[in-house]
N, C-alpha and C positions, 0 to 999 in steps of 0.2 A: 629610471623610469623605464616603462615598458611601452614599447611600440610596434606598431608595423611599418616594415620598409620595404618597399620592393616584394620580393618572395619570401622574406625573412620576419621571423619574428625577433627583437632586440630587447635587451636588458641593459642598460648602462651603457648603451652605443655597441653591445657586442651583442652576435647572433646566438639565438639560442633554439634548440629543440625542445619543445613541451612534450615530456613525457608524463602522462598524468594517469590518474585513476580515480573513479567515481567511488565515494561513499557516502552515504545520507546520514547526517547527523540525528534525524527524525528516526531512523531505524537501527539505531545503537544505543545503548545505554549509558549516558555520560562518563560513568567509570571507566569504559572501555575505549571512549575517542583516543587518547594518547597511545594506546597499547597499538590500535589498528595504524595510525597514523605512523607510527615508529616503523611499522611492518611495511607500509607502503613504500616509506623512503628506503629501506633498506635493501628491497628489491630493485633500487635503482631509478625510482621516478624521483622529478623534481617538482612536481605539481599535484595538486588534490583537486578534483572537482565536487561539487555538491548542488543538488537541486534545493531550493527554498519552497517549502508546501504551504499556501494560504491557509488553508484548512487548520494546518497544524497551529498558526498563528492568529487566526482570527475565527474561531470556532463558534461563536455567537456575532453577529452583526456589531460591531464597536466595542466588541469587547477581546483586547489583544492579550496573547502570551508570548514570552522570550525567557521562559526561566526552564530548569531541569532539562528534558530532551528537546525543547523548541528554544533552546538558548543559542542560536544560529552564530550570533557574535562570539562567544566562548571557544565555539568549535573552530572559528575561523582564526581566531587567536591562538589556539591550541596547534593549529597547523604553522602558522608563521611563527611560535616560538620554536619549532624544529626546523625551520629554514626553508619549509615549502612555501611554494607560490601557490594562489589559491583561483580556480575559476568558479564564478556563482553564476547559477542559472534559475534566476527568481522566478516567480508566479508572475502573471497570474495561472498560468497553465503549464503543467509540468510531465504529462502522462506517467511514467515511471512504475506502472502497475501499482498505482497508488489511488484510493479512494477519489473518484471524481475527477483524476487527474492533478489532483492538489485545489481543485476550486473550491470552495466551502458550499456545503448542503443548503444554506440558507437562502443562495440565490436562487433555486428552484422554488421559493416559496412565491416567486412573482412570476407568473403564468406567463405575462408577456414579454419577459425579459430576453433578449438575445444574447447567446454566448459566444465570447472568441471574436468580436467584430465591433465595430463603431457604434454601436447601439450606445445612446447617451447615457441610458442607466446603467449599464454596465460599465463604462468607463467612469462612470462618477465612482461606482465601489472600487474599482481598482485604483482610482487616485486616492480614495480614502485611506485604502490599505499601503500604499507606496508610501504617503504621509507618514506614516507609522515605521514601516520597514526600512526604507532607504537611509533615512538619518541613522539608523543604526549600523548600516554598511560603508556609511562614508566615510568615517575616519578609518575605516580598515583597508580603504585603497591604497595601491601603491605611490598614486601622488601624494597621499598624507602618510606615507610612511609604513603602511600596512602592506599586509599580502596580496591582496585582490588584485590581479593584474587583468581580469577580462571578467564580462559581463554579459548574459545572454539577454536577448528583447524578447522572444518568445520561442516556443518549442515545438520544432518539426511543423511550422505552421501550415506550411505547404501539404501537408497531409488532411489538412481540415478546410482549409479556406484560402482565398485569395484577396481579402480585403487590405489593400496598400494603406489607405487611409488610419486603418486601426494599427498597424505595425508603424506606422510613423507617429502616430499619438502614443506608442510605447515607448519608442526612441527618445521623443522628446520630453515625456515623464520622466524618466532615467536621468536624461542630461539637465533639465532644470532642476532636479534636487539634487546635482552635484556629482553625479557618476560621470566622471572624466578621465575612466581608463577605455581601452578598444572595447566597442561593441561589437556582438557576431551573431549569427542566426546558423543554426543545424537543420537539417533536413536530408529526405533519402536522395541518393545522385540519379534521379531523374528528371525529365524536360518538366513535367507538371509541378512536381513537389520544389522544385529549385525554382520555377518561375513564378508560384503561388507564395513561397516563403521567404524569398530574398529581400534586401531592402538596400536599395542604391547607396553606394556610399560605404555600405558596413560588410566587414569580412564576411563571407559565407563558408560554411562548413559542411561536411558530410558525414551521414551515420551509414553503416554498414557492417557486415560481421564476414563476408568475403569478399573477393574479386576486387582487390585496391586499385590494380591499374586502370580498369574500366571506369570504375567509381570515380576516380581523381580525376580521369579523361572528361567525364560528364561536367565535373565539378569546374574545368578548367574552361570548358566551353561558355560558361557562363560568367568565369571569373578568370582570365586569362592571366593577371596579375595578382600574386597574392601570396602567402604561404601555404602550402598545401596541409589541413588537418582533418583527421577523423574525429569528430568530436565523441561519436559513440561507437567504439569499436567492441561489436557484441562477440564478446569470447566465451560466454556461456549463454542462458536463458533459463526463465522462469517456467512454474510450474502451475497447472489448473487441478482443481480438484478435480477427480474421477478419471484423470489424464496420466501417461506416463510420465517419470520423474526425466527431467533434462540431462544430459551431460553432453560434452564435446570434448574429442580427444586433444590432449594437452599438446603433443606435438604437432597437430594438424592447425591449431590456434596460434601456436608460437611461429609456425610457417608463414602464415598472414601477418603476424606482427614483422616477421623479419621482411617481407615484401614492401611492407610500408617504409620501413626504416629505410631500406635501401633506394626507395624513391624520394629519401629526402624528406619525409612528411614528419607532422608532430602526430601525436595519436592519445586519444582518451579512453582507457578501458572502460566500459560499461558491461557489466561492473567488476572493478576491483576486488570489493568487498560488499555483499549486498545487505546482509543483515537482516531484520525480521520484520513482519508487517504485524507488529503487536496491535491489539486492541482490535477495532472494526475498520482499520484503515485498508486492508486489501483493496485492490480493484478489481475490476473485471473486463473482459474483452467481450465485444459483441458485434462482428463485421457484417453480418446480416440480421436483420430484425428477427428477434427473438432465438438466436441462436447463441444465447448467454452463456459464458464460461469465466465464472468466478476464480480468482487467484488465490491459490494456498498461503498459508499464513508463513511458512519458510520462503524466504527470499535469498535463500543460499546462492543460486543463482549458476552453481557450477563455476564459480569465480576463483581467482587465484588466492584469495583468502576466502574459506568457508564462512558458513552462517557463524560460527563461533569464533572466528578470527584466525582459525590454524591455517597456515600456509598449507598449499597442496601439490600435488605435481606440477599443475599449471604454473604455479608461482616460480617453482625451480625453473621451467622450461622457458619463461617469459624473462625470467633474469639473465638466463644463459644469452638468450637472444640480444639483450639490453646490452650485455657487456661486450658484444662485437661491436659496438657504436659509440659506447661511452665507457670511461674509467671507471670500473667499480673496485672496490675495498673487498675485504673479506666480510662475508655475510654476518652481521652481526643483529639478532634478534632478540626482543624484550624475551624473559623467562615465558614460558608456555601457561595459560591459566590452568590450573589445577581442574582435573572433573573427577565427581565422585557420583555414585550410584547410594542414595540414600534409602532404596528400600521402599517396602510396601507401605502404602500408608492408607488405612481403614478410614472411610468417609462414613463414619457411623451416625452422621446427623442429617437430616432433610429437612427441605421446605417446600413444600407443593405449591406451585406458582399461583394457582387460582385462589391460594388461601391467604396469598401475600400482595394482592394488589395494592392495597391502602397502602402498605410499607414501601411500596416500589413506585407509585406513579398516583395520578390524578384523574379522573373521568370527565370526558368532555361530550357533550351531547351535540348532536348534528343528525339532520334529516338524511344526509348521506355519508357514506365511508370519506374521510379526511387523508389525503396522501401524508406521509411523517412529515414534509416540508410544512403542508398548510396546518399540521397540528404543532408544528415549533420543534420538531424533533430531526437530529441528523443521523443518529447510527443506532442499531440495535435492533429492538422488536417492537412489534405494535400491535394490540389487540383490539379486535372489533366485537362488539356483541350487540344481538339484537332477540327481540322475541318473535317467533314467528307461530301464526295461528295453526288449528288443526282440528280434525284429522286431516292430513293429506297423504294420498297414497304415494309412492315411491316417485320422485321426480330429480332431475339432473341439477344440480348446484353447479353454478359457472360463475367466477370471479372475474370481473372484466376491469382492468386484468392484474394480475397478481405480479408483484415485484418485489421477493423473487420466490419465496417458497412458504406455502402456508399449511398449518395445521389445524384441521378443523374438528370441532366437538359438537355434539347435540346433548343439551343436559348434561355436560360434563364426560359423556362419553367419546372417546375418539372414534371419528371415522376415515381418516385418511389424510394424505398430503396431496395438495395441487401446488405445482411449480410450475414455475417459467420455463415454457419449452417451446418448439417449433411448432408442435399442434396443441390446440388447448386440451386442457387436461378438466376434467368435472369428477364429482363424486356423485352418486344416487341417495339421496337422503329420504327416509320416512318420517312424517311427523305424524305424532301421536295425538288422538283427541285430547282437547284443552291445550295443546300448542306446546311449544318446546324454547328453550334457550339455545341459541347458536352463538359459538364463540369462535372466533378466526384470529390465529396467531400467526402474523407474518413475519419474517425475517427479511430484512435488508441484508444480503450477502456481499455487497460492496457494489457502489455505482463504478457504471463503464466508466474508463480512464482514457478511451482512446478510440478514434473514428467517427461516423456520422451520428450514433445515438448517445450523444453525452446527456442529453438532457433526460436523464434516467429518475424519474421521479421514483418513490419508494413507498410499500405499502400497498394499498387498493387504489387503483389511478381513477376508476371510472364507479363501478357499482358492484353489488352482488345480485343474481337471479337464480331463484329457484323455479326450475321450469320457464317459462316465459315472463315472470312477474319479477320485477324489480323490489329488493327488500329496502324498507325506510325505516327511520328512527333509530339510529346506532349509539349506542355509548362506545367511545374511544379512548383506550388509555395508552399513551407512549410510556415504552419499557426501555430505556435508553442504556439500563442496568448500569449507570454512573456510580451508584452508593448504593451498597448492599447491606450495609450496617445496622440496617433496621428491620432485616430479615428475622422471622423468628422461628428458631431450627428446633427440631426435637427429634429424638432418637426413631429411626424409621425402621421400617419392616420391608425387605427385599421382595418378599412374595407379594405383598400388596400393592405395592410399586408396580410390579409386573403386571397385574393383573389390571390395573388402573390405566395405565399409560398416559398419563399426564407428565406435563414437563415439571421437574422438579431442580432445585437446588440441594447440592450435596455438601457436607463440610466435614474437613478432618484436618487434623495438626499432624506435624512432626517436629523432633528436635536435631538441631544442627551444632556441632561442636564447633566446626571450622567451614565457613562459606566457601563453596566450591560451583562452578559451573555443573548442571546437572540438565536432565531432559525427563519431560514427563511423558509417560508412555500410555497412550490411550487405548490401547488393546483392548477389546471387549465392550467399550463405549461406542454408542453409535453416532451423535453429532451435538454438538454443542459448543459452549465457549469455558475457557479456564482461568481462574483467577488465582494469584499468588499474591498472599498480603496486601491484597486490594487490587493490584496489578494485573490488568487485562493482560494476560498472555496470549490469545488469540482464538482462533476458532480451531476445533478439531472435526473430524469425519472419516468414518471407517471406510468410506470409497478410496481414500488415500490420493494421491501417494504418500503423502508424509503419516507417519503414525506416532511420533514425539513431536512435544514443543520443547521450544530452547527457554531454559531458565538461565539466566546470565547469574552469577555469583553475586553482583551488587544488590539483586532484588531480595536475597536472603538475609536473614539476620540471625546471630548467634541465640540460640536459644529456640523458643516455639516459634514455629512459622505454621500460616495458615491455608489450606488449599480449598477453593470451592468450585465446584463445577456446575454449570446451567446445562444439565441435560435436556434435550427435546424429546425423546423417546424413551424405551422401556429400560430400567434399571438392569443392573447386572444382578445375579444371583448374589454376588458378594460384592457389594458396593467398595470397590479399592482401587487405587492407582499405584503405580511403582514408578520412583523416581532412579532411572537409570545412569551409567556411564558414558552412554553412548547414543548419537541419534539415529533414527530412521528415517531417511527422506524417502524410500523405495520401498514400501509395502508390498515387495513380491513382484511388481509390475515391472514388465521389461523396459530398458531404457531407449533412448532415440536422440539421434544427432541434434545438435542445435545450430548447425550450421546455416542460420536464417540470413 
């Protein structure tokens, strides 16, 4: 049994210090779960921690997924088979720099629903989800012979609200569905956060990246008795597009760990292995209204295991510190996954977006623009089209409001970009006699995952104005890009593509004799999404900091492999990409300390 007695964690009547590391099954291809878990254990850790992302498991209301990268039970079982304990931090909300903090986008279709509180409409959705999730976790509890030793109630709730009734509902929802291992909360070590996020009678833990002595002291102000645990030790940090790549000195991170262990505390590394924000699942930050910062595709986090699962200098420094407090045998690591640069791939076929709309979407007629959520869409792109009467002299086009980045076309001719920014952005448009077709292609670049602006509907949230006049009568096409199999590709002309500057899909194939990890170098391309054998590798953007996209070997197949790019802007003179043997996560920008 796992229990909390006095100031100690106990397993089968004996004290245990939890040495844990976070890794998320939904950020790692299943073929590499065991490899990453073995490396975690080899570092001297006895526990693995994972969030559970609601939006991964219920992508559409009432439709549940627990297979492939969503097979949370298989991940937990794999950890247990290796002798690791497991800490589970289930939804509803996880933050995690994950799209919408793990909440499913369809919640936003109900304009009246309040999030992360005791609103009965929200609790009803949570309960329906828990009815599917919790029975899958119950057999894996320590009390039932499984590896799960503890479960979180909500995540850093004090950073969002203070609804004690909501937290009590979640506690009871877990208990009545059979979760009988210890529960806990985790919050930053300040008065307001601990007051808002703690639950009476439930273990409180703290999240921080430095100053463990004062952080634990604040935790003890509110919890004089109980084991000390840093549930999130931020030993690295994540990247935003257009910002510097974050790193943290390995020795400095190890020194803070040493201070925690010297204090007798338990610790969970956030992250021990970050992985990748595949697909459209990256989140975004927005601490001040319209100061919007989308998270990059790589979630390397400068963690002890890098994005590809390779041990770093931080791994060695952490293991050395753990060895001062626990008996470690010789370092035994599984063989490193091979890496290979497959070279240049010609993307000789193209499909222009506006000619492929019927293959990708269906039209919706509406007097006003609908948000993605109102149109029944979660991720990707959405196209708004209308006809504007003319002639009209140059007037200012205003999108009220864009979420998050819009490409504007008049009669198929590219006019420019309007994107989410602190100051409103507009474009000057002139409409010829006889009128013109106006197309606005909007990209959802990731819903906000933390802070006060979680209600982050995507697309056009109010309306479109030309001058003072709102434009009505829209045709809307959701473009989630979930299935590209119906695209009609033809041989392309790079010169014509550059002149037209319309969004296009590019396709090419390459041969593989032996599958190995590789990296898709996006140098020379501007902004878009990459697909490998139908799998969405994630977004690329020339503003960096990352320049390569990670391609794990299990996504490849021996023989022919297909790459498709959806490029939003001008094509290269030569439409090609290169598969290299090494990542580039910092395209020439200076690094920055991650000692948050």
